[in-house]
C-alpha angles and dihedrals in degrees: 000000000000116000092228118076110223130196101261091050091047093049091046090051092048095049097042100038089228123133108257091251091059098049093089094228119119103161139031111284120236106232096245094052129072125275122164111001114233091234088061092057105101097163096061092040090055094044092050091048088054091053100257123154109223131208131183119197126179133001115021107181101169101091134284107221121100111299094024107055124100091257090051088056091053103261108153092204132030126183114163146061141291102212126088090258141352135211107266094223107018094042089217122142124232089275091057094252126130109266112171114109137189105198103317097333128094111237131200108210132158122237146066110303096231091053093046092051091047092049092050093048091049090049090053091049092049092048090054097044109146094019130086113266141169122210124193109191117182116181122193094212093125092056134077139302085049095202114172121214095255097048112139113250090240088069099046095099096038096093103229113053097206121123 
């Protein structure tokens, strides 16, 4: 097991209730492969049994095929991406492909990714006002391409957004 705890392992440990060393994940998971199996997700199963509405916003790095996607885990709402990072303005993954999803559908929306994720999470909270809910919000702000909200459009495809 690596000595550094990384985000997918941490999320898998949170959702499953397993110690990180027992999650059976030692590397980052490519989106089309498995990650944490839905049947190992005890947190969402317990929350759903208690009547919670659940929303996942942002980086989901635990697989996207059947049995691994956010909806397979029991999230009622998903708005985010499966890759390790996403362009903050273009919403393209590191291969240059569109990568922003609402549920299982690719979406083409304008705006800075951090602001879009925040808006969607707030909307979910407001829609569930007065009822129990669980929000998992995973920004990619610590990952490339490091594009701040006021970056000029001429720099959106440049990779790093530093001037």
